[in-house]
N, C-alpha and C positions, 0 to 999 in steps of 0.2 A: 659448361658454365663454371664460373669461378667458385660459386658457392658449393657446387657438388664435388669439387676437389677437396673440400674440407669436411665432407660427411654427406651421406645420401639420405635426404629427408630429415624431418625433425627428430624422429625416433633414433636416428643414427648420428646426429650431430655431435661432434667432439669439440667444435669451435664455432664461434659465431660466424654466420655467412659474411662475406665481404663484397663490397661494391666499390669500383674504382672510378673516381670522378673524371679521370683522364679519358675514360671510355666515351664520355659525351662527345668528344671530338673524334676519337678513333673509330668508335662503333656504337652509335647512339642506340641502336636496337639491342645490343648486348647490355648496355647500361640499364635500359628500362626493364629488360627481362631479368637481370640480376636484382634490381630493386624490387620487382614484383615478387620474385622468389623469396627473397629475404624477409619481406614484410608479411607475406602470406604464410610462410612456413616456419617462421621463428618469431617475428615481431621485433627483432633486434638485428642490427648489422654494424659492421665496421666500415665506415666510409673512408677509403684511402685517398690520399692527396686532397684532403678537404681544403677548398679555397679559403684563403685568409687565415688558416690555422696551421701553417707549416711548422716544422720543428723549431726553427729559430724563434718564431713568435711564441710557441708554447713554452720554450725554455725561459723566455723573458716573462711570460705570464706566471709560471710557477715560482720563479724567483721572487717576484713582487708579492704574490699571495702568501708564500711561506714567510716572507719578511713580516707581513702583517700578523700571521698567527704566532710567530716567534716573538713578537713585541710584548713588553710588559703588560700584565693584565690591566693595570691602571689606564694605559693608553687605549686598549681595546674597549674597555667599558665606556669610554667617552662616546662611542658609537653604538651604545646598547640599543637593541631592537625595540625596547619598550619606551624609548624617549619620544617617539611619535606614533600616531595610529596607523602608519602606512606599511608596517611589516618590512621595514628596511633597517639593516644594521646587524650588529653582532649579538650572538647568543653564546652563553657560557657553556663549557663542556658538561655533558650529562654526567652525573656522578657515577663512579665505578662501583658503588656499594648499593645501588638501587635495583639490582636484578635485571638490568638491561644487558643485551648482548653487545652493545656498542658504546664506546665513549666518543662523542663527537661534539665539536664546536663548529659554528658556521657564521657566514656573513651573507645577508640577503640584500639584493640590489635590483634596480630597474632603471628605466629611463629617468633622467633628471627632469622633473616636472613641478610646476607650481600647483598646489591644491586647487580644486575647482570651488570648494566651499569649506565651511567648518565640518569636521568629521561627524558631528551629530546633527547636521542639517538634513532632516528627514524629507525635505522637499526634493532632494536629489536621490537617485537610486543608490543602493548600498554599494554596488560595485564601483561606482564613480568616486565614492568617498574612501574606498579601501585601496584601489589600484592606481589612483592618480595622486602623486605627491613626490616630495624630494627624497633623495637618499640621505642616510645618516653616515657621515664620514668621521674617522678618528680625528680628534683634535690634537695634532702633533706636527712638528716640523721634521720628525725623524723618519717619515715614510713618504718622501716627496713623489715617488713613482707610483704609489698605490692607486690613488684616485684616477689619474690619467690612464693607467693601464686598464682598470676596470671599465671605464667609459669606452676605451678602444675595443676591449673584448666584447662588450655589449654590441657595438656597431658591427663587428665582424660576425658574431653569432647571428645577429638580426638579418644581415644580408644572406647568410647561408640558409637560415630557416625559410625565408621566402623563396629563394631559388629552388631549394630542395622540395618545398611544399608543392610548388607548381609541377615539378617533375613527378612527384608521388601521384598527383591527380592524373597526370598524363599516363602513368603506368597502369592506372585503373581503367584506361580506355575512355576517360572523360576529358572534357575541354579544360585545359589548365586555367582558363579564366574563372572557372568555378571556385578556385581557391580564393580569389579576391572578394567573393561574396562574404566571406567570414573573417578575412585577415587583411587589415589595412596596414600598409607599410608605414604610413605617416602617423597613424593613431593606433599603435599596437597595445596589446595587453600581454604581459609576460610575468613570469616569476623566475628569477635567476638566483643562484646560490653559489657560494664558495664553501666547500665542506672540508673539514680537517678531522680525519678518523685516526684514533690511536690504536696501537697494536695490543695484543693480548697481555703483554707484560705490565700494563698499567693496572690490571686487576690483581688482587691478592691470590694466593695459591688456591684457596677453596673456590673463589669466584671463577678463576681460570678453568677449573674442571667443570663448573656449571655451564660456563659459556661454551666450552668445547662440546659438551653434551647437547646443548641446545642446537648448535649448528649441525650436529650429526643427525638431527631429525629433519624431516622434509620441510616442515613449516611450524617451528616453535613460535609461540606468541611474542617472545621478547627479542627477536632478531630483525624485525623491521621488514619482513617480506610484504611486497605490495605491488600493485599496478599503478601506473601514472594516469589518474582519471581525467582531470581537467584538460591537459594539453593535447594539441594535435600531434606533435612529435616532441621528443626530448633529445637534446644534443648534450654530449658529455666528453670532456677530456680528463685524463687522470694520470698520475705519475707513480702509482704503486698498485700491486694486485689487490683485489678485494671484491670487485663487482662480480656477481653470479646471476645467471639467467636460467629459468626453467625451460628445458627443451625436451621434447618427446614425452615419454611416460614417467615424469617425475625426476628426470635427470638434471642435476645442476651442472651448468657449463660455465667455465671461467671466461670472463671478458679480458681482452688484452689491455696492456698499458699503452697509452698514446704518446708518452713522452718520458724518456729516461732521464731522471735528475739525480741519480745516485749510482755508484758502482755496484757490482755484484749481480748475481743471477736471480731472476724472478721465476716463480712457478708458472708464469703465463708469458705468452709472446709479447714483445714490444713492437708496435707498428708506428714508427715516428710520423708525425704529421697527419695522423688519422683522427677521426671523431667517431664516437659510438652514438648510434641513432636508435631510438626505439619508438614504437607506436604508443600513442596515448589514447585515452578513452574517446576523445573527440574524433580522431581518425577512425577508430574502430566503428563508431556510429556512422560517420559520413561515408564510409566505404561499405556499409551494411554488413559488417563482419568479415569482409574479404581480407582485411588486415586487422588482426587481433592484437590487443594489448597482452603483454606477457609478464608473469610474476618475476620479480627480481629482488635482490638484497645485496648488502655489503657484508661480506664475511670477515669478521675481525681476525679470525685465525689465519687468514692468508696474508695479512700485512706483516712484512718481516719484523721480527722482534727488535726492539730498540729503535724502530723507525715509525713514521706516521704516513698517512696517505692523504693527498689533496686531490679533490675532484671538483669540477666546475660544471654542474648541470644547468641547463637552460631550457625553459619550458615556454613554448609559444601557445598562447591562449586565444580562443576565437572571440570575435565580437560577442557581447554578452546580452544583447537584446534580441528577442524573437526566437523562434524555433530553429534548431539545426535540421535542415532537410537534406537527406543524403544526396550526394553528387548525382546529377542526372534525373532526380525526382522532382515532382511538382509540389508534393505535400509530405509532411511528416507522418509516419505511421503511429498508431496508438502506442506501441512498444516495439522498438527496433531490435536488431540483433545484438546491440551493445547494452541492452537493458535501459535504454533512454526512453523516457515517456514524453510525448508531445505536451507542450504547455508548461513544462517545468521552469522554474526560475533559475536559469543557468548562472546568472550573475551572483545570486545569493549562494548557490552551491559553491562557486569558486571562492567566494569570500569566507564561507564557513570552513572550507578546506584549510585556508590560511589560519583562521582562528583556532582550529583544533590543533594545528601543527605548532603554533607559537602561543601557548597559553599565557606567557608573561605579558604579551601585548594585549591579549583579550581581557585579562583581569583588570587592566588599567583603562582600556578604551572601549571595549565592545561587549561588555557583560550582557546587556539586555538583548542585543542582536543575536549573540551566540545561543543564549538560552531559548530564544524563540525559534531558531532555525536548525539546531544541531540534530534533532531527531530525524527531520526530513532529509538532511544531508547524509546522515548515516545510512538511511534506507537506500538512497541513491547510490552511494558507494558500494553497498552490499550487492545491489542489482548489477552494477557494472562489473564487479568482481566475479559474480556468478556467471555472467555472460562471457567474460574472458576465459574462465575455466572451461565452460562448455565448448567454446571455440577451440581451445587447446586440446581438449579431449577428442574432438572431432578430427583434428589434424593427426593426433596419435593413432586413432582408429583407422584413418585412411591409409597411413603408412604401414600399420600392422597388416592390412589387407593387401599391401603392395600396390596401392593406387598412386597415380601421379597427382601432385598437388594442383590446385586451381591455377589457371593461366594468369 
């Protein structure tokens, strides 16, 4: 199998497993087996020949996105994320003198939608007030290609998430139609981002040493190690090294670059026209732990000095009303393998996740809601993370004993 060419089992992985979309036509059984292997034994994969995201399109996308991030700050601020309550728009770089391991600016976007109601209309569920609304675009004539490119990227990503989602359900041995119970193509929920990470040389000398020491640890508090809790899967394209994934017994594995936009050698492979895919907490629960979410981070020290890294993660979120019942089951368990408890307010959880990530929006629009819900959301995130770590440890133990992974 393709994955095993790159390392035997999680404990021995030296690169992320790969799955080739072209195998759907050449050898569907191999495609599904490769998909099953990657998601059960790593939680991350490199999807080669990703439909709609070939190298020519990715080159065009990175050119437009870098033009936005290279624009004057006055232009970028016209699309500041705090201008509306919908968590769409631009966030300023995190300061290099605040003890963080990353300096990052980003731009959040979604489907272009009219609000359903006023943001403080409590007659509507919180998730409908947070996730349905317009994008915030820069007010300028100097970036004519930015908005159409992002809307096109959204459509391409959206098509791939739904096609891949059904195949993931099939790889579990379940009816692909089960996917549509939780994911509507015409009424989607998503969180999408354009990220711009700076290299180590934006820090002063003393801070550089501190950042390097933090990344030398397995899981320092200031380097952003996390699992993706709310989404089913995450898709990502990137044009510089930086993404790292925990595989096996605490080993960090470097993810490849999906599009080369600058000359020179990278410390990681370049796989043009590919997309990096990883399991989210929702899939971890719906698969009853057969596909586990995996810790990952962006390592500032891997970004070539004097350069920056652009990545474009895309998170597919499930419908937010009712319980998530694992595929093929008739009822939710009291606590599933992913730390999910039946009866939780999933919509509120997804909203508070956004509120905690973007406090500049929360301070202006959502203070009351965040204060009321943040403790419960923190407990749910902790439960999901513990579950993901337990599943990862079980994978490692299985391979230490020389056992084959689950089918």
